[in-house]
N, C-alpha and C positions, 0 to 999 in steps of 0.2 A: 456568464461559465457556472457550473457546478462541480463540486470536487468531491471524491471519495479520499479522504485522508487517512492512511494509515500510519502509526506511531508506534515502534517497536521498542520495547526494553531491552538493554544488553542483556544478551544470552551468555549463560555459562561457558559456552564451547562457541566463540566468535568464528573460527574457520569452520566448523561443520555448519553453522547456521549461514554464512556468505556463500558457503559451497551451494546449500540448496538454494537459498534466495536468489542468487544471482543466475546459478546454473540451471534453475529448474522454474523456480515460482514466476520470475518477470516474463518469462517465455510465454508462459500460460496466460500470464494477465495480459500482456501486449495484445493478445488475439481478440480480446472481448470487443465484440460488435459496438461502436459509438464511442470507442474510447478516443478522445483527440489529442491528447498529450498525456505522458507519464512522466514526472520529474522525481528523483530518488536522491537523497541529500543525506550524507554521512554525517551525524552528531559527532563533532569532535570535541565539546566540551560546552560550557555555559559561562557566563560573567563571573558566576561565583567559584569556577574551577571544574571539576568533574560532573558529568553529566551522567544520569541513569538510563539515557536513551541512546539508542544505535543508530537507526534510520528512520527516516521519514518518508514516506511515500506519497506524492499527490497525484490523482489520476483525474483527468478533466473530461467533462462531457457537456454537451449544450445545455442541458436542463434538466432538471429532476424527473421527467418521463426517460429520458434517454438514459439516465442511470439506472431506472428501475428495469426499463427493458434491459439494460446491460447485464444486471444482477440475476435476470430470469434466465437469461440465454445459456446454453451447453457450456460456453466457456467461461461465463461468470459464474457458474455453479462448479465448475472445475477447478477454478482459482479459489474459491470460497473454501471447496473442501479440502484442497490441499494447505491453505494458509492454516486451518483448524489442525491438520494433522502435523506440523510442526512450530506454530507459533501462537496456539491457542491461548496459551498465559503469557505471553508477550506483547500483545498486539491490542491497541485501542484503535477503534474505528471511528470517523466523524464525519458528516456531511456538511459541506460550507458551501457559500455562494460568494463570488467575488462582488467586490462593491465597487472596484475601480474600471469598470468597464466603460 
């Protein structure tokens, strides 16, 4: 499996961010073709105490081709456009491969 990973820094306005993220953005993202599973983790701290991060989202696809096709789909484009509209300066996107399959 291949994952698209989105790591979000803590926004200035948590309530406004969460309202948009959970009320709108995840609903768009869940409709992306080829998405097998989506896991959202709320970051509550680190071993050293407070964390600069708020949310980690992992989106699972069968393989790199499925991920590429998903990002080119209308739903993938809509999700990306929405992401840039509210979290462009907060998010880091990464692609990973599971190694314990």
